[in-house]
C-alpha positions in Angstrom: 0.1 0.1 0.1 1.3 3.5 -1.0 1.8 6.1 1.9 2.7 10.0 2.1 5.7 10.0 4.1 6.6 13.9 5.8 10.1 13.7 7.4 10.9 16.7 8.8 13.6 18.0 10.8 15.5 21.1 12.0 17.8 22.6 9.5 21.2 20.5 9.4 19.7 17.7 10.6 20.5 15.7 7.0 17.4 16.2 5.2 18.3 16.1 1.6 21.2 13.6 2.3 18.8 11.1 3.2 16.3 11.9 0.4 19.0 11.5 -2.2 20.0 8.0 -0.5 15.9 7.1 -0.9 16.7 7.8 -4.2 19.7 5.8 -4.7 18.4 2.5 -3.0 15.3 3.0 -5.1 17.8 3.1 -8.0 20.0 0.2 -6.6 17.4 -2.2 -6.4 16.5 -1.3 -10.4 13.6 1.1 -9.6 12.7 4.4 -10.8 12.5 7.6 -8.3 11.7 10.9 -9.3 13.6 13.6 -7.2 11.7 16.8 -6.9 11.8 20.4 -5.3 9.9 23.7 -5.6 10.8 25.8 -8.3 12.0 28.9 -6.0 14.6 26.6 -4.2 17.4 27.7 -6.8 20.6 27.7 -4.0 22.1 24.2 -5.3 21.5 25.4 -9.0 18.5 24.7 -11.3 16.9 21.1 -11.3 19.6 20.1 -8.8 19.1 19.0 -4.9 22.2 19.0 -2.7 23.0 18.1 0.3 25.8 20.3 3.0 27.6 16.6 3.0 27.9 16.8 -1.0 25.4 14.4 -2.0 23.7 15.7 -5.3 20.9 14.5 -7.5 19.1 15.5 -10.4 15.5 16.6 -10.0 12.3 18.4 -11.4 10.1 20.8 -10.1 7.2 19.9 -8.1 5.0 22.7 -10.4 5.7 20.5 -13.3 4.4 17.5 -11.7 1.6 17.4 -14.0 3.6 17.5 -17.0 5.9 14.5 -15.6 5.1 10.8 -16.6 4.8 10.0 -12.8 3.0 6.4 -13.5 6.6 5.4 -14.7 8.2 5.9 -11.5 7.9 3.7 -8.5 8.3 6.6 -5.8 9.0 10.3 -5.9 11.0 11.8 -3.2 10.4 15.5 -2.7 13.1 17.7 -0.8 12.2 20.9 0.6 8.5 20.3 1.1 7.8 23.2 3.9 7.6 25.3 0.5 4.7 23.2 -1.0 1.5 24.8 -1.2 -2.2 23.1 -0.1 -3.6 22.5 -3.7 0.4 20.8 -4.5 0.5 18.6 -1.1 -3.2 17.7 -1.8 -1.9 16.6 -5.7 0.4 14.4 -3.8 -2.2 12.7 -1.9 -3.8 12.0 -5.1 -0.7 10.4 -6.4 -0.7 8.3 -3.2 -4.4 7.6 -3.1 -5.0 6.9 -6.6 -2.0 5.9 -8.6 -0.8 4.0 -5.7 2.3 5.3 -5.9 4.5 6.5 -2.4 5.7 9.7 -1.7 8.1 10.9 0.5 8.6 14.1 1.7 11.2 16.3 3.2 11.4 19.4 4.9 11.1 21.9 8.1 8.5 21.8 10.3 8.8 25.3 11.4 10.5 28.4 10.1 12.9 30.9 11.9 9.9 32.0 14.4 8.5 29.4 15.3 5.6 29.2 12.6 4.6 26.2 11.0 4.9 26.7 7.4 2.4 26.2 4.5 3.6 23.0 3.0 4.5 21.5 6.2 0.8 22.2 7.7 -1.1 20.2 5.3 1.9 17.2 5.3 1.2 17.2 9.2 -2.7 17.1 8.6 -2.6 14.5 5.4 0.6 12.6 5.8 -0.1 9.0 6.7 3.3 8.5 8.4 5.2 11.3 10.2 8.7 10.8 11.4 11.5 13.3 12.6 14.9 13.3 11.7 16.4 14.2 14.4 19.8 16.8 15.4 21.4 18.6 18.3 21.9 22.3 19.3 25.6 23.0 20.5 24.9 22.4 24.1 24.1 18.5 23.0 20.2 18.6 23.4 17.7 17.8 20.6 17.5 20.9 18.0 13.9 21.6 17.3 14.2 25.3 16.1 15.8 26.7 13.4 17.3 30.0 14.3 17.8 33.0 11.6 21.3 34.6 11.8 21.8 37.9 10.8 25.1 39.7 11.7 26.1 36.8 14.2 22.8 37.2 16.3 19.4 35.6 16.0 16.7 37.2 14.5 13.1 36.7 14.7 11.8 39.4 12.3 11.7 39.4 8.2 10.2 37.3 5.3 9.3 33.9 6.1 10.7 32.5 3.3 14.6 33.4 2.8 16.7 31.1 1.4 19.8 30.0 3.0 22.1 27.5 4.4 24.8 27.5 7.3 25.4 30.9 6.9 22.0 32.4 7.8 20.7 29.2 9.7 21.4 27.0 12.5 19.3 24.5 14.6 19.0 25.1 18.4 17.2 23.8 21.7 13.5 25.3 22.0 15.8 26.6 25.2 18.8 28.5 23.5 16.3 29.6 20.5 14.0 31.7 22.6 17.2 33.0 24.3 19.1 33.8 21.1 22.0 32.1 22.3 24.2 30.9 19.4 26.8 29.4 21.3 27.7 28.9 25.4 30.1 32.0 25.6 27.4 34.3 24.1 24.8 36.0 25.6 21.6 37.1 24.0 
């Protein structure tokens, strides 16, 4: 039975590396997995998903899904799923339920202010299986918050979507996110 999976984690929890490895595992078994990402994610270039640890894979855009031969694939893998719109998540639900193709989505649960992203909200509502990919704060506690860093300090103002990597975001536990503390010797 096909399922819709939502695998979420804070920044730096190896979500994209996980997605690339799942694609590789399908291919290794002679199956076809289609990697997708939202068009607005341009950090790794056109039609490429890339992880911080250096793993990369070619991809198509979620926005093109109705022009793609989806039925030819054994699995769909969506990176940066937090950027999906409600109707795109609903389309993935239809692919799972009507075409019986598993869809595995990877993304952030919440933004730098602690608010749900639209895609994450609907994946949390409609996914058959929800799994957390864990990472740790500098203090060793589980990191669940995504802190946006500006001029060496945590900021909680600005637009919800601002693409960036290690230079712009860091995963923190809730306590240190709330305090805005990026390191043990730093005061908020």
